[in-house]
N, C-alpha and C positions, 0 to 999 in steps of 0.2 A: 789589118788593124793599124790605126794611126800610131806612130811612135810617140814617146813622151815629148820629144822636141816639136813635132808637128801639131800635137794636141795643144801644146802651150802657145805655139805661134798663131793658131787659129784664134785663141782668146785675145792675143795681142792685136791681131788685125781687126777683129770685131770691135775692140775698144776704140779703134780709130785714132788713138793718141798715145802719148807717153804715159808710162806708169811711174813717173817720178816727178819731183818738184824742186825748185830752187828759186833764188831771188832774182836771177837774170835769165834772159831768154837763152843765152848761150849755155849756161849751166844746165838749164832744163833739157836742151837738146843733147848736150854731151852725156847727160845721165841716161837718156833714152837710148842713145847709141851704145852705151856700156851694157844696158840691159839686153839689147838685141844681139849683142855678141855672144850671149849665153846660148842662143839658139843655133849658132853656127853661121856659115855663109848663106847669102841670099838676100841681104838687106842692102839696097842701093839708093842713091840719090843722084840728081843731075847737077846740083849745085847749092851753095849757101850764100845768102847775101843779107847783110845788115844795113838797113836804111832807117835812120832815125832811131826810134825805139822798137822797131819791128825786125825780127829775124825771119827771113823767108827761106824755107827748105823746098826746093823745086824737084819735081819728078820723083817723089818717094815711091819706091816699089819694093815688094817682098816676093821672093821666089824660093820656095822650099820643096824638098821632095825626099821620099824614101823609096823602097822597092815597089810599093803598091800605090802610093798616092803622091800627088804634087799639088802645091798651092801657089797660086800667083795672084797678087793683089796690086792694083795701081792706085795708090792713095792720092796721087796728085800732089799739089802744093800744100804745105803746112806753114801757117804763120804763127809766130810766138811774139806777142806784144807785151813789152814791159809797161806796167800801169803806173809806175812811179811811187808805189807804196810797198815795194818788196814782193809784189805778186806779178804773175805772168798769165795773160789770157791766151789760150790756144784756139786757133780757128782752123778747121779742116773743111774739105769739100763736102757739100751737102749730099753727094753720092759718089761712089766709085765702084768699078767693076772688080770682081774676084772670080777666079776660075779654079775649079777643083777637078783634077785629073785622076782617074781611077784605072789602074792597070792590074787587074786581078791575076792571081797565079793561074787560074783556069778561066777561060772565057775571053771575049774581046774587050779592048779598052773602051772607056766612056769618058765624056767630058761634060761637066755641069757648069754652065755659065750663070753667074749670079751678080746681083747688084746690092750693095749695102747703102742704105740711105738714112739720113738723119735730119730732122727738122727741129728748129728751136733749140739747138744745142748750145749751151753756154758752159765753158770750162775755165776755171781759174786755178792756177797752181801757186802754192805758197810754200814757205819753209826754208830749209837750208840743206847743205849737202849731207848732214847727218840725220835729218828728220824731215822728209819731204811729204807733201800732201796736196791732193787736188780734189776739188769739189765740182760736181757737174749736175746739170739739169737738162732735160730734153723733152719736147712735146711728143716726139715719135722717133723710134729707131726700128728699122725694118731690114730684113734680108729676103730678097725675092729671087727665085730661080727664073732666069729669063729664057733659057733654051737648053736643050740636050743635044749632044753629038755622039756619034759612034754607036756602040751596041745599045745604049739606053734609048736613043732616038728610034732605033728599029723596033723596040719593044713597045714603047708608049709615046703618045702624043701629049705634050704638056699644054695645059690650058691655064692653070693657076697654081702657084706654090709660093706662099708668102707667110712669114712669121713676123708679127709686128708687136713691139712693146710700146705702151703709151704711158705718158706722165711719169717719166723716169727722174730719179734723183739719187745722189749717192756721193761717196767719197772714197778715195784710195790713198793709202800712205805707204811709204817705203822708208825703212831705217836700215843703215848698214853699220854693223860692228864686226864681230867675227863671222856673222852670217848676214845674208840679205833677208830682211824681214818685211813681208808685205801683208797688208790688211785691207779689206774692202767691205763696204756696206752699200747695198743697192736696194732701193725700193721701186717697184714697178706697179703703177695703178692698175694696169690691165695688160693681158697678153692675148693676142688674136691670131689664130692659125687658120689658113684657108688653103686647101690642096685639092686639085682636080686634075687627074690624068685619064686619058682615054686610050684604049688599045689601038695601036697602029693597024689600020686596015680591018678593024673588027668593031664589035659593039661593046666590048668590055669597058668598065669604068671603075675608077678608084676615086672616091670623094671623101674628104674629111674636113670638118669645121669644128673648131674648138675655141673656147673663151675661158680665161682664168682671171680672177680678180685678186688684187692685193698680194702680189708676190714680193716677199722680202728675203734677200740673200745676204749672207755674211761669211767671211772666211779669213783665216790667218795662215800664212804660208811662210816657212823659214827654209832657206836654201843655202848651201855652200856658195861662197863668193864666186868661185870658178867652176860651178857645177857643169858637168858634161851631160847635156840633154839627150845625147845619143847612146848613153851607157846602157848596157844590157841589164844591169842591176841598179836601180835607183839608189843613191848614196844615203840611205837612212842612217847608216852608222857614222856618217859625217855631219849629221845635223838636219837633214831633210825631214820636215814635219809639216803637217797640215791639220787644221780643224775648221769646222764651219757647218753650214746647213742652210735650210730655207724653210719658210712657212708660206702657206698659200690659202686664199679664200675660196670662194665657190668656183668650181669647174663645171662647165657644161659643154658637151661635145656630141657630135653625130657623125655617123659614117655610112657609106653606101659602097659596096664592092660587088662587082659582077665580072667574072672572067672564067673562061674555059667551061662554060655551062654551069658554073656554080655562082651562087649569089648570097649575100648577107648584108643586112642593114640594121641600124640600131642607134640608140642614144644613151647617154649616161649623165648623171650629175653626182658631184661630190661636194659636201658642204665645206670642207677645208681639211688641212692636214699639215704635216711637218716632216722634215728629215734632218738628221744630224749625223756628223761623222768626225772622227779624229784618227790619225794614222801617223805613227812615228816609230822609232826603233824599239820602243817598249811594248807597243801593242796597237790594236785596232778596236775602235768602238763604232758601231753602226746601228742606228735606230730610226724608226719612222712610224707614222700612223696616219690614218685618214678616217673621217667621220661621215656618217649619213650618206652611204653610197647606194645609188639606185641605177640599175641597168635594165634596158629593154632591147632585145635582139630578135630579128626575124631571119630564119634560114629556111626559105620556102621549099627547097629541094629535100630537106631533112624533116622538118616539122611544119604542119599546116597552121600553126598558131604561134604567137610571140612567146619568147622566153623572157620571163620577168623575175628579177631577183633584187633583193636589197640587203644591206648590212649596216648595223648601227656603227660598227667600228672594226678596223683591223689594225694590227700593229706588230712590230718586231723589234728586238733589242739583242744585239750580239756584242759581246766583249771578249776579245781574244788576246791574251798576253803573248808577246813575241820575243821576250828577252828573259834572262835569268833573274834580273833584278838584284837588289842588295839587301832586302828586308824580309827574307823568307818567302813563303808561298805567295803567289800572285792571284788576283781575283779574275774570274771568268764568269760569263753569263750567257745563257741561251733562253730567249723568251719570245713567244708569239701569241697572238689571239685573233680569233674570228668571232665577233660578238653579234649574236642575234641575226644570223644569216637566214633569210626567209625567201621562199620561192612562191610562185603564183599557184592559185588553186587548180589551174589547168594541169600543171606539172604534178601536183600532189595527186590529182584524180587518175593520172596514168598509172601511178604505182599503187594507189589505194582508192579504187573507185567506190568502195562501200563506206569510206570515211571512218575506218576503224581506228586509225592512229590519230592522236592529237596533232594539230597543226602547229605545234610550238616551234619557234625558230631554233636553229642550231647554234650553239656556242661551244667553241673549243679553245681552251687557253692552257698554256704550259709556261711555267717560269722555273728555271733551274739556275741557282748560283753555285759556284764551285771555287775551291782554292787549289791551285796547281803549282808545281815547281818545275819549270822548264829546265832542261839540262843544257840548252844551247841558246845563243842569240840568233834567231832564225833569219834576221835580215842582214847579218854579217856575212859577206861573201866567203870569208875564210871558214866559217862554221856551217854554211849551208850544206856542203857535201857530207860533212860528218853527221849532221842531223838526219839527212836522207838515208844514210847507211845504218843508223842506230836502230836497234830492236825496239827500244822504248825511248821516245824523245823527252819524257818527263814523268813526273809523279802526280797522281791524284791524291790530294790530302783531305779534302772535305767536300761534301755536296749537300745542298739544301733544296728541297722542293718547295718553292715559295708560292706556287700557284698550280693547281691541277683542277680543271673544270671541263667536264663533258656533259652537255645538256641538250636533249633532243627528244621529241615524241613522248613527252611525259616522264622521262627518266633523267636522273642527274647523278653524276659521280664527281665528288670533290675530294681533294686530299692535300696533305702537307707532310713534311718530314725532314729529317736531318741525319747525316751519317758522317763519321770520320773514317779514315782509312789508314791501316797499319802497313806501310810498305816494306817492313822487315819480315812480314808473314805472308809469303806467297804460296804456302802449302795448303792452308785451310780451304781456299777457294780455287784450287787448280791454276796457279799462276797469277791470279788476280789479288791485289792487296786486300787484306781482310777488313771488311766494313764493320762498323759498330754504330748502332743508333736505331731509330724506329721511324716508321711512316704510318699515318692514320688516314683512313679513307671512310667517307660516308657515301652510301649507295642507296638511293631512293627511287622507287618506282620501276626497278629493273624487272622484278617478277611480273608486274603488270604488263610491261613491254613485251616480255617473252610470251605471255598469254595471248597478246594481240597478234604477234607474229605467227603463232600457231594457228589462230583463228583465220588469218589471211592466207594460210597455206604456205608461207615462206619457210617455216621450220616444221618438219614432221614432229608429232607429239613425242615419239620415242627419242628423237635427237634433242629435244628440249630438256630431257632428264639430265644430261651431262652438265649444262651450265647451272641448273638448279642444285645439283650435287656439289659442284665446285663452290658455289656461294654458301652452301650449308657448311662446308668444311672450313672456309676461310673467314666467314663473317658471323656476327652476332646480331639477332633481331633486337631492335630498340623501339619499334612502333609498327604501324600498319604499312607493310612493304617498305620499311626503313631499316637499313642494315649498317653496321659499322665494322671496321676491320683494322686491327693494329698489327703490322708486320715489324718484328723486332729482330735484330742481330746482336747478340750479346758479346762480351769480351772473350768468350770461349769459342766463338764461331758458330754457335747454335742459332738456328733460324726458328722463330716462334711466330705463330699466328694466334692472336688473342690469348697468349699465354701457353698455347699448346705447341709443343716442340714438333717441327716438321723435318729438321735436319740436325 
């Protein structure tokens, strides 16, 4: 796995320029040099020369490595030209080579030779030492794998491997106070990916082609001024923080894989989606979604017909507190949804050839909010060991079921509820804090679904009696195959179903 330092240096190399700005060429270059020092040794040049209004940095090279990976990039000459209005134009080579070396713990080493190319790139830097900014546009920015060496070459024959971004624009800013604060916004009109590998000495093939429209990315990153990029524990307790995400438009891709007697091919489309994240000493948020997903796949050795599926939407949302905070309980969240997942009639017919079950799409959604009290700051190195040794790392104070939906084959279950927890009472529920509150559920069409499963022979009639009895105990009829149930836990620790005490 790449270290923090090498993951960040890759981003710096691919930018092909400084992540800083100032009013003179020398100040711009000095600031880039300061930034590169964060990543450790490995950044070299052959010389600097100021001629007129242009500062030329010759032979710019980057060489970084850790135990399993090495990165070498020859950026060539970089020119920084003062425009006379307090801005600086940066000119870089239209292409430059980059080499990725992989030395795995097990197996032979491999080398990946790549070329980074950019056309129509225009970059202008402005600002001052305290608040620096650059803006850029480019017609095309691409990374191509030129050749493989070592173990990788013995396995596969490279024919094509390119990822290209078209119609780029964006800006990047950096501000220094007690921290280094970076922010960027990038818009990409289209992303095009083409990959083709063949098995060396065989007939195997791996092919992938993908296109993405309207990719917009943004992020804010704060780092300690002298951050150690090789540290085992990232210094979140010293101010390291990040937030950002991206949105994208239509994605279309196709793949074809044939190797070792196995084969698979297919294609997919996604109408659009998004992803967002934030991570700091206080907690982590991570969410995403995608809409109108369609997939077709053919696996001839397993099935003689295509697998076809579609989904209206999927999404997830996680919020996890990582510090004790100062204002009482912290918010947490767990949510996901798979909305209207549908499969082809061919797949339905395999499970239900008599068409007994309704072909309704499957929807599963769950949303849970909670209030918790952590006992530790989990990203503080001094508290990590204590947290790992603790029997209980925190308290659960409250929980709300904001969404519960299960819908398929003519049946539907929905629910919602809320509970508080008394952490001073660990006896009523055998070591668990005593809950108090209620949850209400609506259950429609389940008896009809059980009848159909019996008719299909999937459930013997005698075994169907148990779920019917359970529903009779815990639910109340409110219509034709429509049931409701309210589960309550009162202040005395009694558990009731529709007012009837169960515990």
